[in-house]
N, C-alpha and C positions, 0 to 999 in steps of 0.2 A: 310698691303697689302703683299698677299701670291704671290709674282712674281716670284722667282727663283724655280726650280723643279730639277735643275740637277748641281750641284755646283762642280767645280774641284779645289781643293787646291795644289797648288805647293811647295812641301817639299823642304828643304834644309838641308844638314847635317850640326849640329850646330848652328841651326837659332833658336831665340827665339820662344816661343809658342804662342805670342799674336796673330798674323793672323790666326793661326790655330784655336784658341779659338773662333775667329769672324767668321770662316767658319762652325765650329761646330753649333755655335748659331744661324746662319743664316738657316742652315740645320734643325736645330730643330723647328724654327719659322716657316719656310715655308714648313714644312713636305716634305723636298726635300731629293733627293739622294745626297750622296756625296762621291766622289772620291778623293784620295790621290795619286799625282804622284811625282816621284823622277826621275829627268832624269838624267844618270849619262854618262860623256863624253865617247866617245870611248878610250880605252885602247891600246896605241902603243906597239907592240910586243917587241921592244927593251928595254923596262923597266925592264924587269925580266927575269931570267934565267928558270922561270917555263913557261909553255907554255900558250900563251893568253887565250886559253878556260879555262885552271885551274883557272888563275888569274881573268877572268872576273866572273866565277861561286863563287870563293871565294868572290869577291866584291859585287856580288848581294846578297849572303845570308848576308854580313855583312848590307847592306843598307836594307834588308827586316827585320832583327833584330830590325833596329832603327825604321822603320815604325810601326812595331809591337808594340815597347815600347811606340810610340807616341799616338796610337790609345787607348792603356790600359788607358791612362790620361782622356779619357772620355767615357769608357766602359759604356754600358747601356743607354746612351744619344742617340745616333745615330748609325746604321749601316753604315760603312765604307768599301769601296772597295779601295784596296791598289795597285800600280802599279809601277814596275820599267822598265824604258825605255832607252835604250841606243841613244844616238845621240845628235844633237845641241839642247841646250835646248829650245830655242823659236819656232824651227821648231815643236820639238816632243809635246808641250805644245799645239801648234796650232792644230796639226794634231789631238790630243786626242779630242781637241773641236769638231772640224769635224766629226771624226769617231763617237764618242758617243753623240752629240748634246748637249753638255755642255751649260748652258745658263749664268754662271758666272764663273770668274778664280778669286781667292783670292790668292794673293802673298804677301810675306814681301818685302818691298821695298829695292832695292839695292841688294848686295850680289854677285857682279861680281868681287869684288877686282881690279876695274879699278885705273887707275891713278888719275882721277878726282874725288874731294871729294864732291859730291854731292848725292841728295836723290835717284835718280833712275839709275840702272845699264844699262849696254847694253841690257840685255835680257828684262828688264822692257820696253825701248824704242821700242824694236821690238814688243812686245805685245801690246803696246799703239798704234802703226802705223797700225799692221797687224791683229790683233786678231778680229774674226767676232763679238764676243759676248762682254758684260761688263768686265772689267777689274777692279779689286780693288785692289790698291798696297798701302799695308799699311806700315805707318812709325813705327819702332821699340818702339818709346816712346810715339805712340797716344795713350791718355787716354780712359779709360775704366769705364762706358760708354762715348761713343762720346758726347761732350758738345755742340759743335757749327759746323752746316753745311751750305754749301755755295753751291748755285746752280747757275751756270752761264750760261745765255741763250741770244741768239742773232738773228739778222735778217738783211737782206740786203734788203733797199727799191729800189736798182736799180734791183733787180735779182727776178722777179715775177716767171720766170720759176721753181727754185728750192723753191717756197713758202711753197709747201705741205712737200717736204723733212726737210725743215727747221723747221716746225712746227712739224713733228713727231719726229724729234730729240728732240726739246725743250719740247715735252710733255713726252717723256721717262726719260729726265732729271729731270723733275720736279716730276713726278711719283716716281721715285727712291729716290731722294733728300728727297721729303716729306715723305714718307714712313719710311726712315730711322730715318728721324728727330722726326718722332712720336714714333717709335719703342724705340729710345733710349731718348725720352723725350728732347730733345735737342733744343738750339734756331736754328731757320730756316732764313736763310738769302739768298734772290733772287738778282743777281746781274746783271744788263745790263749796259755795257761800250757803251756809243756813242761818236760819232765825226761829225762836220758838214765839210762838203764838201766845198771846196775853201775859207774858213774862211781866210786863210793867204791873199789870194788875193782880198778878200772883203776889207780887213784892208788895203790893199796899196793904196797909194797917187793917184795911175795911174788908178785906178777904178773910182775915182770921188765918191765913196759911202761914205757917212758921217757916223760918229761912232754911232749915233743913230740908224741909217738904220741898220748897221751891229749888232749891240746889238739886235734889232728886230729880224733880221734873227736868231741869235742863240736861243734867247728866243723860236722863233717856232720851230726849229729844236728838241730842248730839249723838248717841250711841244709834240711834235711828237711820241717821242720816249718812255715819260713818260706814253701817251696814247696807244702806242702799249703794254707796259709792264701791264698796268691796264686790257686791254684785254686780255692778255695771263693769267693773274693770274684770271680773272673770268672763262676763260676754265679751268685751272687748278683745281678749286674748284671743277667742276665736274668729271673731270679726277680723282684726288685723292680720292674724296668722301667728302662732306660738313663737316662730323664729323671730319675727319681726317685734313682736312685743317683749320677748325676753331679752332682745338686743337694746331696745330703747329703755327698758326698765324704769316704768312711770314712776315719779314722785308725786305723792299725793298731798294734797292740801284740802283742809275741812275747817275754815276759820268761821267764826262766828260774826253776824254784822249784816250790813245792807250791801248786796253785790254791786251797786253802783259806786260803792265807795271803797270795797275792800278790794276789789278786782284791780283798779288802777293803782292802789298804794302797793298790792302784792306785786304787781308787774314791774313797778320800779324799784323794789327791795331786792326782785329775782333777778334784775336787768333783763327782763324778757325782751327778745327780738321780734318775735310774731305770736300774737293772740288769735286762736281758731275758736269762734263762739258763733252762736245763732241769733239772728236779729227779729225775728218773728215772735210776738206775743201770743195772738189767738189766730188760726187761719181762717174761723167761721165768722169773725165780725167785720163787716164791711168797713173799711176806713181805717182799721186797727191793724197797721203791718209792721209795726215796729215796737216794741215794748220799752215802758220807761227805763227798766234797769238797763238794757241794751243801748238805750238813747244816752243815758247818765255816763257809762262806761266808756262810749265812744268818744263822748266829749272831752273826756279826762285822761285818755292813755295817751303815751308818747311814742309808742311803736307801732310797727305794721299790724296790718289785721287781715285775716281771712274769713270771712262771714258767709254763714250757708242759712238756708231755709229749709224747712221740713216739707217731704212730700206732699202734695195738695195745696202749695202756694201758688196762688194766680196774680201775677202782676197786673195792677190796673192800665199800665200801658198797652195799647193795642197798635197794631199794624197801621190802621187807618190814621190819616193825619188831618 
């Protein structure tokens, strides 16, 4: 599937090349444009006796040479546009997306040098929350090719208002994950985590509900979620295309529990290399641009992640500085 047409790779000085090679490979496979951006922090004038302008120009020249050397590694495979921009990394990356209509951001995960020893740095988390296009954060040790892809889908039985938005997000997740699984010849896993509302209350002695009745309730809820996933995958076969869908043969998982706990645990058990998931909770609530479940999953997983947002999402970042 040729989905991406305008890919942005975020370069970092001293970073490994794995993420860059993925961006190049995607651009070649999709016949897409590829731009490489390197964001440098503003240089305080007190750091040197040279004038700030002279230091800035010297730094730009040094970074441009590094970008030219990077592009020489894949000379002849794809034409690459390079840019060096000064400012706050996550802001300038998102502004580049807005300014030039980029449809995918590829970046090596981490790289902020923060105190916490986890996979994603602060720039990554800002992009996951606020970047309007899909963001692929690649773990430095991710295997090539990717061997196992997991798509995480969900729905809310109580929220019929957002059903169209939710389905559009699930469609995008399955199309991207299925396409990548097909291209990489990977195992393809589709996960939907469910929970039964008021389960603890039903099992309480105060309700007078028997064990058999409570078990029957749980079975009914599980079947409802199982049937929902089956219906979604029948649609996915049309979205992805019968040939691609039949080739990847999705393996489904419908575990019970809290998604924030289950998804990271399952990803480790299945040795997942890439998780494709949504990060937006509700698009109509100002300030609420990433759900608690997504936040919990992202803080615990140990693999690369490709995140998407539903149609209608508007980033809080603007082109005005």
